[in-house]
Backbone as JSON, one array per atom type, in Angstrom:
{
  "sequence": "XXXXXXXXXXXXXXXXXXXXXXXXXXXXXXXXXXXXXXXXXXXXXXXXXXXXXXXXXXXXXXXXXXXXXXXXXXXXXXXXXXXXXXXXXXXXXXXXXXXXXXXXXXXXXXXXXXXXXXXXXXXXXXXXXXXXXXXXXXXXXXXXXXXXXXXXXXXXXXXXXXXXXXXXXXXXXXXXXXXXXXXXXXXXXXXXXXXXXXXXXXXXXXXXXXXXXXXXXXXXXXXXXXXXXXXXXXXXXXXXXXXXXXXXXXXXXXXXXXXXXXXXXXXXXXXXXXXXXXXXXX",
  "N": [[87.93, 54.87, -14.13], [88.65, 51.93, -16.05], [88.91, 48.73, -15.88], [91.19, 46.4, -17.76], [90.73, 43.86, -17.66], [88.34, 41.31, -16.96], [86.76, 41.6, -13.99], [86.38, 39.49, -11.12], [84.1, 37.94, -12.08], [82.24, 35.15, -11.72], [82.57, 34.8, -8.96], [81.81, 37.23, -7.81], [79.12, 37.39, -7.78], [78.34, 35.54, -5.86], [76.44, 34.96, -2.86], [76.65, 36.54, 0.32], [78.82, 34.8, 2.54], [78.03, 33.11, 5.47], [79.19, 33.23, 8.62], [80.52, 32.42, 11.98], [80.17, 34.9, 14.53], [81.86, 34.89, 16.51], [85.17, 35.08, 16.59], [88.15, 33.62, 16.64], [91.34, 33.89, 16.25], [93.49, 32.52, 17.59], [92.67, 29.98, 17.59], [92.95, 28.94, 15.18], [94.76, 27.53, 12.48], [97.13, 28.84, 9.93], [96.37, 27.86, 7.62], [93.72, 27.18, 8.21], [92.5, 29.74, 8.43], [92.8, 30.63, 5.9], [90.83, 29.22, 4.53], [88.44, 29.54, 6.12], [88.06, 32.3, 6.7], [86.17, 34.95, 5.48], [86.32, 37.33, 2.9], [85.72, 40.6, 1.74], [84.54, 41.07, -1.23], [84.95, 43.17, -3.85], [83.97, 45.75, -6.4], [85.61, 47.73, -8.95], [85.18, 50.23, -7.79], [85.03, 50.08, -5.27], [82.93, 49.16, -4.09], [81.11, 46.77, -2.05], [80.42, 43.73, -3.37], [79.97, 41.01, -2.93], [81.37, 37.99, -1.66], [84.42, 35.89, -0.67], [86.37, 33.22, 0.09], [89.49, 33.64, 1.87], [91.43, 32.15, 0.74], [90.57, 31.67, -1.83], [90.46, 34.34, -2.82], [92.96, 35.24, -2.88], [94.29, 33.53, -4.75], [96.2, 33.28, -7.53], [95.7, 32.84, -10.92], [95.41, 31.5, -14.26], [92.78, 31.98, -14.98], [92.04, 34.06, -13.02], [94.19, 36.33, -13.17], [95.29, 38.12, -11.37], [94.03, 37.32, -8.92], [91.33, 37.93, -6.73], [89.66, 41.04, -6.31], [89.63, 42.59, -3.3], [88.66, 44.04, 0.05], [91.04, 45.58, 2.17], [93.14, 46.64, 5.06], [95.59, 48.75, 6.33], [97.61, 49.37, 9.1], [99.16, 52.04, 10.79], [101.22, 52.44, 13.48], [102.34, 55.0, 15.57], [104.71, 56.27, 17.86], [103.89, 58.8, 20.0], [105.51, 60.6, 21.21], [108.32, 60.21, 20.29], [107.92, 59.92, 17.59], [108.42, 57.63, 16.25], [107.84, 54.54, 14.3], [105.86, 51.61, 14.49], [106.97, 48.63, 13.34], [106.47, 45.3, 11.88], [107.71, 42.08, 11.3], [106.59, 39.68, 9.15], [105.65, 36.42, 9.82], [107.47, 33.44, 9.32], [105.81, 31.26, 8.79], [103.65, 32.14, 7.57], [101.46, 31.97, 4.74], [101.1, 33.73, 2.56], [103.38, 36.1, 1.44], [105.59, 35.67, 3.58], [108.25, 36.35, 6.0], [108.67, 38.95, 5.34], [109.34, 42.44, 6.1], [107.18, 44.88, 7.27], [104.33, 47.3, 7.61], [102.69, 48.11, 10.91], [100.36, 46.58, 11.19], [98.56, 44.51, 8.86], [95.69, 43.59, 7.31], [92.54, 41.96, 6.62], [89.05, 43.37, 6.56], [86.29, 41.42, 7.52], [83.42, 39.33, 6.41], [80.33, 38.98, 8.26], [80.94, 39.52, 11.0], [80.93, 40.58, 14.43], [81.56, 43.26, 16.48], [80.4, 44.75, 13.3], [82.29, 44.66, 10.31], [82.05, 46.07, 7.78], [82.08, 48.69, 5.64], [80.16, 51.34, 4.18], [80.64, 53.0, 1.04], [79.95, 55.74, 1.44], [80.86, 56.42, 3.88], [83.43, 57.12, 3.68], [83.6, 59.9, 2.94], [83.32, 60.99, 5.4], [85.27, 60.11, 6.8], [84.68, 58.26, 8.93], [85.24, 55.42, 9.08], [84.21, 52.89, 10.22], [84.02, 50.2, 10.12], [86.45, 48.97, 9.02], [87.94, 49.78, 11.05], [87.06, 48.41, 13.29], [87.89, 45.85, 12.37], [90.67, 46.23, 12.34], [91.13, 46.56, 15.06], [90.53, 44.18, 16.06], [92.42, 42.51, 14.7], [94.97, 43.56, 15.54], [95.07, 42.87, 17.98], [95.11, 40.12, 17.73], [97.41, 39.59, 16.11], [99.53, 41.14, 17.36], [98.99, 41.12, 20.01], [97.88, 43.24, 21.35], [95.77, 44.68, 23.58], [92.33, 45.27, 23.22], [91.42, 47.2, 25.0], [93.39, 48.92, 25.28], [93.12, 50.53, 23.06], [91.64, 53.17, 21.21], [88.86, 53.61, 19.37], [88.24, 56.03, 18.19], [90.58, 57.35, 17.83], [91.91, 56.21, 15.58], [92.93, 57.21, 12.4], [91.69, 57.57, 9.38], [93.03, 57.93, 6.31], [93.62, 57.55, 3.36], [92.69, 55.51, 0.49], [93.82, 52.72, -1.46], [94.34, 51.1, -4.63], [95.84, 48.18, -5.42], [97.96, 45.42, -6.62], [99.67, 42.47, -6.33], [101.92, 39.83, -7.16], [103.16, 36.99, -5.27], [105.75, 36.45, -5.99], [108.43, 36.56, -4.98], [108.58, 34.87, -2.73], [107.51, 32.53, -3.67], [108.36, 31.97, -6.23], [108.54, 32.69, -10.04], [106.19, 31.48, -10.99], [104.26, 31.95, -9.05], [101.51, 30.92, -6.95], [100.12, 32.61, -5.33], [98.98, 35.78, -4.25], [98.48, 39.34, -3.75], [95.4, 41.45, -4.02], [94.07, 44.26, -3.8], [91.92, 46.84, -2.35], [93.17, 49.01, -0.29], [92.74, 50.36, 2.87], [94.13, 53.02, 4.57], [95.24, 53.5, 7.82], [96.16, 55.64, 10.38], [97.58, 55.87, 13.59], [98.25, 57.33, 16.7], [100.09, 56.72, 19.56], [101.16, 55.98, 23.1], [104.12, 54.59, 23.44], [105.23, 53.4, 25.57], [103.18, 52.81, 27.23], [101.91, 50.77, 25.83], [101.01, 47.52, 25.43], [102.7, 44.85, 23.73], [102.64, 41.9, 22.35], [103.71, 39.65, 20.33], [102.13, 37.31, 18.16], [103.33, 34.19, 17.6], [102.8, 32.77, 15.23], [102.11, 34.47, 13.43], [103.77, 36.81, 13.54], [107.29, 37.37, 13.29], [108.93, 39.18, 14.25], [109.29, 42.58, 15.85], [109.83, 46.08, 15.79], [110.57, 49.46, 16.67], [110.98, 52.3, 14.63], [112.7, 55.1, 13.4], [111.84, 57.71, 11.01], [114.25, 58.48, 9.7], [115.83, 56.23, 10.02], [114.31, 54.16, 8.73], [114.5, 54.85, 6.11], [117.16, 54.15, 5.44], [117.02, 51.52, 6.21], [115.36, 50.39, 4.3], [116.84, 50.04, 1.95], [117.84, 47.62, 1.89], [117.02, 44.06, 2.34], [113.91, 42.34, 2.77], [110.8, 43.53, 1.97], [107.35, 44.17, 2.33], [105.18, 44.42, -0.72], [103.1, 46.2, -0.7], [103.73, 47.88, 1.42], [106.03, 49.09, 0.4], [105.03, 50.55, -1.73], [103.32, 52.5, -0.23], [105.36, 53.53, 1.34], [107.02, 54.83, -0.54], [105.19, 56.51, -1.81], [103.9, 58.1, 0.05], [104.97, 58.1, 2.69], [107.91, 58.56, 3.02], [108.61, 60.31, 1.24], [109.42, 63.8, 0.3], [107.8, 66.14, 2.29], [105.93, 64.37, 3.03], [103.57, 62.29, 4.75], [104.68, 61.51, 7.25], [106.45, 63.47, 8.02], [105.19, 65.48, 9.38], [103.29, 64.66, 11.77], [101.29, 65.7, 13.41], [99.96, 67.43, 11.73], [99.14, 65.64, 9.79], [97.46, 64.05, 10.92], [95.32, 65.65, 11.21], [94.34, 66.08, 8.83], [91.93, 65.98, 6.17], [90.09, 63.28, 5.01], [91.02, 61.47, 2.05], [88.92, 61.01, -0.67], [89.33, 59.77, -3.01], [90.55, 56.99, -5.06], [93.61, 55.74, -5.5], [95.66, 54.03, -7.77], [97.79, 51.47, -8.3], [100.57, 49.42, -9.93], [102.51, 46.83, -8.77], [105.89, 46.69, -7.41], [108.57, 45.91, -9.77], [109.55, 43.16, -9.35], [107.36, 41.9, -8.33], [105.61, 41.46, -10.24], [103.94, 39.07, -12.51], [103.52, 35.86, -11.72], [101.49, 32.86, -11.43], [99.36, 33.49, -13.21], [100.58, 34.98, -15.05], [100.58, 37.93, -14.8], [100.93, 41.16, -15.91], [101.99, 44.88, -16.29], [99.49, 47.12, -15.41], [97.88, 48.75, -13.68], [99.33, 51.12, -13.38], [102.18, 53.1, -12.16], [103.94, 54.07, -8.97]],
  "CA": [[88.76, 53.73, -14.38], [88.01, 50.82, -16.78], [89.91, 47.72, -16.06], [91.47, 45.74, -18.95], [90.5, 42.41, -17.53], [87.13, 41.2, -16.07], [86.91, 41.33, -12.46], [85.59, 38.56, -10.19], [83.12, 37.13, -12.67], [81.25, 34.27, -10.87], [82.74, 35.05, -7.45], [81.17, 38.48, -7.46], [77.63, 37.03, -7.78], [78.0, 34.63, -4.88], [75.85, 35.53, -1.81], [77.63, 36.69, 1.29], [79.04, 33.81, 3.42], [77.52, 33.21, 6.93], [80.25, 32.79, 9.5], [80.32, 32.74, 13.29], [80.63, 36.14, 14.8], [82.99, 34.74, 17.33], [86.32, 34.88, 15.73], [89.3, 33.34, 17.46], [92.52, 33.5, 15.46], [94.35, 31.59, 18.18], [92.16, 28.52, 17.6], [92.95, 28.54, 13.9], [96.01, 27.63, 11.68], [97.17, 29.87, 8.8], [95.38, 27.16, 6.48], [92.28, 27.28, 8.54], [92.13, 31.09, 8.18], [92.81, 30.88, 4.41], [89.63, 28.54, 4.2], [87.38, 29.93, 6.81], [87.92, 33.73, 6.65], [85.51, 35.37, 4.17], [86.7, 38.58, 2.79], [84.9, 41.51, 1.16], [84.77, 41.14, -2.57], [84.68, 44.52, -4.39], [84.16, 46.26, -7.65], [86.79, 48.66, -8.84], [84.96, 51.46, -7.21], [85.14, 49.86, -3.8], [81.51, 48.67, -3.47], [81.0, 45.32, -1.84], [79.55, 43.04, -4.32], [80.02, 39.41, -2.56], [82.52, 37.46, -0.56], [85.12, 34.83, -1.25], [87.38, 32.84, 1.06], [90.88, 34.2, 1.79], [92.23, 31.24, -0.12], [90.23, 31.88, -3.27], [90.82, 35.68, -3.14], [94.58, 35.34, -3.19], [94.69, 32.54, -5.76], [96.58, 33.77, -8.81], [95.67, 31.75, -11.87], [95.04, 31.91, -15.57], [91.38, 32.59, -14.87], [92.11, 35.36, -12.24], [95.73, 36.46, -13.14], [95.51, 38.96, -10.1], [93.14, 36.96, -7.98], [89.99, 38.6, -6.48], [89.85, 42.32, -5.78], [88.99, 42.57, -1.99], [89.12, 45.18, 0.96], [92.07, 45.41, 3.2], [93.5, 47.83, 5.8], [96.95, 48.85, 6.71], [97.51, 50.23, 10.31], [100.54, 52.57, 11.18], [101.07, 53.07, 14.8], [103.37, 55.95, 15.8], [104.72, 56.77, 19.25], [103.46, 60.23, 19.96], [106.64, 61.35, 21.65], [109.43, 60.09, 19.48], [107.46, 59.88, 16.24], [108.71, 56.3, 15.68], [106.69, 53.77, 13.78], [106.03, 50.32, 14.85], [107.03, 47.65, 12.18], [106.64, 43.95, 12.1], [108.21, 41.16, 10.28], [105.61, 38.59, 8.99], [106.07, 35.11, 10.45], [107.98, 32.53, 8.22], [104.76, 30.27, 8.58], [102.61, 32.75, 6.8], [101.25, 31.42, 3.37], [101.53, 34.8, 1.54], [104.33, 37.16, 1.95], [106.19, 35.44, 4.79], [109.5, 36.73, 6.07], [108.82, 40.37, 4.89], [109.03, 43.5, 6.93], [105.94, 45.69, 6.8], [103.83, 48.37, 8.71], [102.35, 47.59, 12.15], [99.45, 45.53, 10.83], [98.04, 44.55, 7.45], [94.82, 42.42, 7.21], [91.19, 42.22, 5.91], [87.84, 43.13, 7.31], [85.57, 40.23, 7.2], [81.93, 39.39, 6.6], [79.66, 38.21, 9.43], [81.54, 39.7, 12.24], [80.24, 41.45, 15.36], [80.95, 44.28, 15.63], [80.57, 44.5, 11.88], [83.5, 45.17, 9.64], [81.71, 46.49, 6.57], [81.93, 50.15, 5.39], [79.52, 51.82, 3.07], [81.41, 54.05, 0.42], [79.66, 57.11, 1.85], [81.53, 56.72, 5.1], [84.64, 57.66, 3.15], [83.49, 61.33, 3.0], [83.36, 61.59, 6.68], [86.48, 59.51, 7.52], [84.27, 57.4, 9.83], [85.41, 54.0, 8.57], [84.07, 51.98, 11.58], [84.1, 48.61, 9.81], [87.85, 48.66, 9.06], [88.68, 50.14, 12.33], [86.83, 47.24, 13.95], [88.76, 44.85, 11.82], [92.05, 46.53, 12.95], [91.35, 46.37, 16.62], [90.63, 42.59, 16.13], [93.73, 42.07, 14.18], [96.04, 44.22, 16.37], [95.11, 41.97, 19.33], [95.53, 38.75, 17.28], [98.87, 39.69, 15.52], [100.51, 41.86, 18.18], [98.72, 41.04, 21.44], [97.64, 44.57, 21.79], [94.44, 44.52, 24.13], [91.37, 46.26, 22.61], [91.37, 48.13, 26.05], [94.44, 49.96, 25.09], [92.96, 51.17, 21.86], [90.37, 53.82, 21.18], [88.27, 53.69, 18.0], [87.97, 57.35, 17.59], [91.91, 57.75, 17.59], [92.35, 55.92, 14.33], [92.78, 58.22, 11.33], [91.65, 57.12, 7.95], [93.73, 58.84, 5.37], [93.22, 57.27, 1.95], [92.67, 54.06, 0.09], [94.53, 52.67, -2.78], [94.0, 49.77, -5.3], [97.14, 47.62, -6.01], [98.03, 44.14, -6.67], [101.12, 42.01, -6.24], [102.18, 38.32, -7.09], [104.15, 36.61, -4.19], [106.97, 35.65, -6.78], [109.76, 36.49, -4.21], [108.48, 33.67, -2.04], [107.06, 31.44, -4.44], [108.99, 32.08, -7.72], [107.75, 33.37, -11.04], [104.71, 31.16, -11.23], [103.63, 31.98, -7.72], [100.05, 30.84, -7.11], [99.44, 33.39, -4.38], [99.3, 37.29, -4.31], [97.35, 40.14, -3.22], [94.76, 42.38, -4.99], [93.17, 44.86, -2.75], [91.75, 48.33, -2.08], [93.74, 49.05, 0.95], [92.52, 51.5, 3.76], [95.28, 53.4, 5.49], [94.93, 53.95, 9.16], [97.24, 56.04, 11.36], [97.26, 55.78, 15.15], [99.24, 57.71, 17.69], [100.14, 56.11, 20.9], [102.34, 56.15, 24.06], [104.64, 53.16, 23.32], [105.48, 52.99, 27.02], [101.98, 52.32, 27.79], [101.34, 49.82, 24.84], [101.4, 46.02, 25.42], [102.81, 44.32, 22.37], [103.07, 40.33, 22.61], [103.47, 39.22, 19.01], [101.69, 35.85, 17.97], [104.4, 33.42, 16.9], [102.49, 32.13, 14.01], [101.78, 35.78, 12.77], [104.86, 37.78, 13.58], [108.49, 36.99, 13.86], [109.76, 40.32, 15.05], [108.75, 43.79, 15.71], [110.71, 47.02, 16.14], [110.19, 50.9, 16.55], [112.02, 52.9, 13.87], [112.61, 56.58, 13.06], [111.96, 58.03, 9.66], [115.48, 58.47, 9.02], [116.34, 54.86, 10.06], [113.67, 53.49, 7.85], [115.05, 55.25, 4.73], [118.33, 53.24, 5.26], [116.81, 49.98, 6.25], [114.74, 49.82, 3.08], [117.76, 49.76, 0.95], [118.09, 46.28, 1.83], [116.0, 43.22, 2.94], [112.53, 41.99, 2.27], [109.7, 44.41, 2.41], [106.21, 43.9, 1.49], [105.11, 45.36, -1.79], [102.19, 47.3, -0.24], [104.49, 48.86, 2.26], [106.91, 49.84, -0.36], [104.13, 51.56, -2.4], [102.96, 53.49, 0.87], [106.46, 54.44, 1.87], [107.47, 55.6, -1.48], [104.28, 57.57, -2.3], [103.2, 58.98, 1.12], [105.6, 58.14, 3.96], [109.29, 58.95, 3.08], [108.98, 61.49, 0.28], [109.55, 65.27, 0.91], [106.46, 66.73, 2.6], [105.15, 63.22, 3.24], [102.83, 62.19, 6.02], [105.58, 61.26, 8.5], [107.22, 64.68, 8.46], [104.4, 66.31, 10.3], [102.2, 63.74, 12.23], [100.08, 66.39, 13.87], [99.23, 68.0, 10.49], [98.63, 64.54, 8.99], [96.22, 63.59, 11.78], [94.25, 66.71, 11.19], [93.97, 66.13, 7.4], [90.61, 65.54, 5.73], [90.3, 62.07, 4.37], [91.05, 61.61, 0.57], [87.9, 60.04, -1.11], [89.66, 59.19, -4.32], [91.03, 55.61, -5.01], [94.8, 55.76, -6.29], [95.99, 52.82, -8.33], [99.34, 51.18, -8.63], [101.0, 48.24, -10.1], [103.55, 46.54, -7.89], [107.24, 46.81, -7.89], [108.79, 44.84, -10.9], [109.76, 41.81, -8.99], [106.16, 41.3, -7.99], [104.74, 41.07, -11.56], [103.88, 37.77, -12.97], [102.7, 34.89, -11.01], [100.87, 31.87, -12.23], [98.53, 34.01, -14.31], [101.54, 35.9, -15.92], [100.14, 39.25, -14.78], [101.8, 42.31, -16.25], [101.54, 46.09, -15.88], [97.95, 47.17, -15.64], [97.17, 50.01, -13.15], [100.24, 52.33, -13.44], [103.22, 53.09, -11.31], [103.9, 55.06, -7.99]],
  "C": [[88.04, 52.45, -14.83], [89.06, 49.7, -16.89], [90.0, 46.93, -17.34], [91.08, 44.41, -18.92], [89.21, 42.36, -16.84], [87.4, 41.05, -14.74], [85.97, 40.58, -11.82], [84.56, 37.64, -10.92], [82.24, 36.49, -11.69], [81.46, 34.54, -9.51], [81.83, 36.32, -7.05], [79.72, 38.27, -7.14], [77.38, 36.19, -6.56], [77.38, 35.5, -3.65], [76.87, 35.51, -0.66], [77.55, 35.4, 2.23], [78.51, 34.09, 4.74], [78.76, 32.56, 7.7], [79.88, 33.14, 10.9], [80.81, 34.17, 13.72], [81.78, 36.1, 15.98], [84.23, 34.1, 16.65], [87.44, 34.64, 16.47], [90.47, 32.9, 16.56], [93.43, 32.58, 16.26], [93.98, 30.17, 18.08], [92.28, 28.02, 16.1], [94.44, 28.54, 13.34], [96.14, 28.62, 10.66], [96.34, 29.11, 7.69], [93.96, 27.29, 6.97], [91.75, 28.77, 8.15], [91.96, 31.28, 6.69], [91.37, 30.21, 3.87], [88.51, 29.17, 4.68], [87.15, 31.42, 6.74], [87.1, 34.24, 5.22], [85.67, 36.83, 3.89], [85.68, 39.46, 1.88], [85.29, 41.74, -0.35], [84.16, 42.43, -3.07], [84.62, 44.63, -5.89], [85.19, 47.14, -7.65], [86.49, 50.0, -8.23], [84.71, 51.26, -5.65], [83.75, 49.43, -3.26], [81.67, 47.15, -3.26], [79.94, 44.76, -2.63], [79.4, 41.43, -3.94], [81.13, 39.29, -1.57], [83.06, 36.3, -1.33], [85.95, 34.55, -0.04], [88.65, 33.53, 0.85], [91.63, 33.45, 0.73], [91.83, 31.69, -1.6], [90.54, 33.3, -3.74], [92.32, 36.08, -3.39], [95.05, 34.31, -4.0], [94.83, 33.35, -7.13], [96.63, 32.6, -9.78], [95.41, 32.24, -13.26], [93.8, 32.51, -15.58], [91.37, 33.86, -14.2], [93.54, 35.6, -12.2], [96.03, 37.3, -11.81], [94.52, 38.57, -9.0], [91.8, 37.66, -7.93], [90.19, 39.93, -5.75], [88.98, 42.23, -4.31], [89.35, 43.7, -1.01], [90.18, 44.72, 1.9], [92.22, 46.78, 3.97], [95.05, 47.62, 6.14], [97.09, 49.88, 7.89], [99.05, 50.7, 10.51], [100.39, 53.03, 12.52], [102.34, 53.82, 15.06], [103.52, 56.25, 17.32], [104.6, 58.29, 19.17], [104.57, 61.11, 20.48], [107.78, 61.41, 20.66], [109.07, 60.19, 17.92], [107.84, 58.66, 15.53], [107.55, 55.47, 15.25], [106.99, 52.27, 14.15], [105.96, 49.4, 13.68], [106.87, 46.23, 12.72], [107.12, 43.15, 11.01], [107.27, 40.0, 10.24], [106.35, 37.17, 9.21], [106.5, 34.2, 8.98], [106.89, 31.51, 7.92], [103.67, 30.84, 7.86], [102.57, 32.09, 5.29], [101.55, 32.53, 2.27], [102.33, 35.7, 2.29], [104.98, 36.86, 3.3], [107.52, 36.21, 4.84], [109.77, 38.26, 5.7], [108.65, 41.36, 6.0], [107.9, 44.35, 6.43], [105.51, 46.67, 7.92], [103.29, 47.54, 9.87], [101.29, 46.41, 11.88], [98.75, 45.6, 9.64], [96.99, 43.25, 7.34], [93.55, 42.9, 6.46], [90.1, 42.37, 6.75], [87.2, 42.02, 6.76], [84.09, 40.3, 7.19], [81.58, 38.78, 7.72], [80.15, 38.5, 10.78], [80.77, 40.62, 13.06], [81.41, 41.99, 16.51], [81.3, 44.12, 14.14], [81.71, 45.31, 11.36], [83.45, 45.65, 8.15], [81.36, 47.96, 6.62], [81.15, 50.5, 4.18], [80.47, 52.9, 2.4], [81.2, 55.46, 0.99], [80.33, 57.5, 3.17], [82.92, 57.39, 4.8], [84.75, 59.28, 3.35], [83.69, 61.92, 4.31], [84.74, 61.17, 7.45], [86.02, 58.62, 8.6], [84.24, 55.94, 9.33], [85.5, 52.93, 9.69], [84.33, 50.69, 11.32], [85.55, 48.19, 9.71], [88.55, 48.86, 10.28], [88.25, 48.89, 13.26], [87.65, 45.91, 13.66], [90.13, 45.1, 12.44], [92.21, 46.25, 14.23], [91.37, 44.95, 16.71], [92.05, 42.21, 15.75], [95.02, 42.52, 15.04], [96.19, 43.26, 17.61], [95.61, 40.54, 18.83], [96.98, 38.53, 16.9], [99.9, 40.19, 16.69], [100.26, 41.69, 19.65], [98.41, 42.28, 22.12], [96.07, 44.39, 22.34], [93.71, 45.64, 23.54], [91.22, 47.38, 23.77], [92.27, 49.17, 25.86], [94.3, 50.75, 23.83], [91.59, 51.98, 21.9], [90.05, 53.96, 19.71], [88.45, 55.09, 17.41], [89.62, 58.1, 17.43], [92.61, 57.24, 16.3], [91.82, 57.01, 13.21], [92.73, 57.6, 10.03], [92.09, 58.25, 7.06], [93.37, 58.63, 3.82], [92.91, 55.88, 1.69], [93.34, 53.94, -1.22], [94.38, 51.2, -3.28], [95.41, 49.17, -5.89], [97.02, 46.07, -6.07], [99.54, 43.64, -6.72], [101.2, 40.39, -6.11], [103.26, 38.11, -5.93], [105.3, 35.94, -4.82], [108.26, 35.71, -5.91], [109.81, 35.23, -3.36], [108.4, 32.49, -2.81], [107.5, 31.1, -5.87], [107.97, 32.66, -8.66], [106.43, 32.87, -11.43], [104.07, 31.02, -9.92], [102.12, 31.76, -7.97], [99.26, 31.72, -6.13], [99.93, 34.95, -4.72], [98.15, 37.96, -3.57], [96.69, 40.99, -4.27], [93.73, 43.04, -4.14], [93.05, 46.34, -2.99], [91.98, 48.45, -0.68], [93.39, 50.43, 1.67], [93.71, 51.83, 4.62], [94.81, 54.07, 6.64], [96.15, 54.43, 9.91], [96.58, 56.06, 12.79], [98.45, 56.27, 15.85], [99.03, 57.32, 19.06], [101.22, 56.35, 21.88], [102.95, 54.69, 24.05], [105.04, 52.52, 24.65], [104.34, 52.31, 27.66], [101.41, 51.1, 26.94], [101.98, 48.33, 25.11], [101.49, 45.42, 24.05], [103.44, 42.8, 22.73], [102.78, 39.58, 21.3], [103.06, 37.59, 19.05], [102.72, 35.15, 17.1], [104.03, 33.03, 15.41], [102.06, 33.29, 12.9], [103.06, 36.65, 12.53], [106.27, 37.22, 14.11], [109.28, 37.89, 14.66], [109.13, 41.56, 14.94], [110.06, 44.86, 16.19], [110.14, 48.43, 15.72], [111.26, 51.45, 15.67], [111.65, 54.34, 13.56], [112.45, 56.66, 11.49], [113.16, 57.86, 9.04], [116.11, 57.0, 9.06], [115.7, 53.94, 9.09], [114.15, 53.66, 6.37], [116.28, 54.29, 4.41], [117.95, 51.89, 5.29], [116.13, 49.54, 4.98], [115.57, 49.74, 1.86], [118.0, 48.31, 0.69], [116.98, 45.46, 2.39], [114.77, 43.1, 2.24], [111.45, 42.92, 2.91], [108.39, 44.07, 1.56], [105.74, 44.85, 0.47], [104.04, 46.57, -1.48], [102.77, 48.24, 0.6], [105.41, 49.67, 1.41], [106.05, 51.08, -1.2], [103.81, 52.73, -1.43], [104.17, 54.31, 1.23], [106.89, 55.41, 0.74], [106.59, 56.84, -1.97], [103.83, 58.6, -1.24], [104.13, 59.09, 2.37], [106.99, 58.97, 3.83], [109.66, 60.01, 2.02], [108.91, 62.88, 0.96], [108.13, 65.73, 1.08], [105.36, 65.58, 2.92], [104.49, 63.22, 4.68], [103.52, 62.15, 7.37], [106.31, 62.69, 8.9], [106.49, 65.52, 9.48], [103.28, 65.54, 10.8], [101.06, 64.54, 12.66], [99.28, 66.86, 12.67], [98.46, 66.8, 9.78], [97.41, 64.08, 9.7], [95.02, 64.3, 11.7], [93.71, 66.81, 9.67], [92.48, 65.47, 7.17], [90.96, 64.26, 4.83], [90.23, 62.26, 2.72], [89.98, 60.52, 0.15], [88.2, 59.45, -2.41], [90.36, 57.81, -4.0], [92.28, 55.67, -5.93], [94.95, 54.27, -6.6], [97.32, 52.67, -8.68], [99.56, 49.72, -8.91], [102.08, 47.96, -9.1], [104.93, 46.83, -8.29], [107.53, 45.54, -8.71], [108.84, 43.48, -10.59], [108.49, 41.03, -8.49], [105.06, 41.22, -9.12], [104.74, 39.63, -11.78], [102.96, 36.93, -12.11], [102.09, 33.79, -11.91], [99.94, 32.28, -13.32], [99.38, 34.89, -15.2], [100.96, 37.38, -16.07], [101.15, 40.26, -15.1], [101.25, 43.64, -15.69], [100.18, 46.36, -16.4], [97.44, 48.46, -15.1], [98.07, 51.35, -13.15], [101.21, 52.16, -12.27], [103.11, 54.21, -10.22], [104.74, 56.22, -8.57]]
}
């Protein structure tokens, strides 16, 4: 893969930021997290090459039309009996992609955390992506109030990672200054929803619901959905023979070591940097 635009330039050479290992999302506003959280800046092969604030990495500009490539994770929690998927609606107070329905939890591993949230690319071969799983446990508690005691790290299943970008033009208009540019790690988790505590944080999540595969197909015909979830749903979840058809089989799969790359749905092209088609389509 040879990008058509330079990636990260000066930001990539920055030394890693030092931050407190005690992260308390409840003590920070959305603006605080945009400034204080330091994400893992990547090259196009998913190697960590530096850090940047959440704000800087999501800033779409003429200089960086797709922001700064960084690592992310997307968690999908399924009820082991019904096979239903837990969805969340991102809060209206979110700075990027507010008011959209999406998968259970979507966020970023951070620098300087304890336990650490950085994975070496060699872990992809074994599926032991401990760093992003640590980040997922942290954010499941923060966003949805799921206690870490109700989660087991060894029950998270890493399936694949994909490189995508999307301008938040639906929220902020055609010249949107915000967007996402991520290599996203996909994590599945099977749980007993009757035993799961879910208390959404009002500044993170406006609503939650469990849905069947059949119901989601119909629901996605209308409404606002995150661009990364739409990519995932179309490519892997809802297609014939997709991951959701046989969860037991999916949870036993070997991890995919490749990085698939996608442009966003058409309505998420553009932004302040006037970014257009680049990576390819689903």
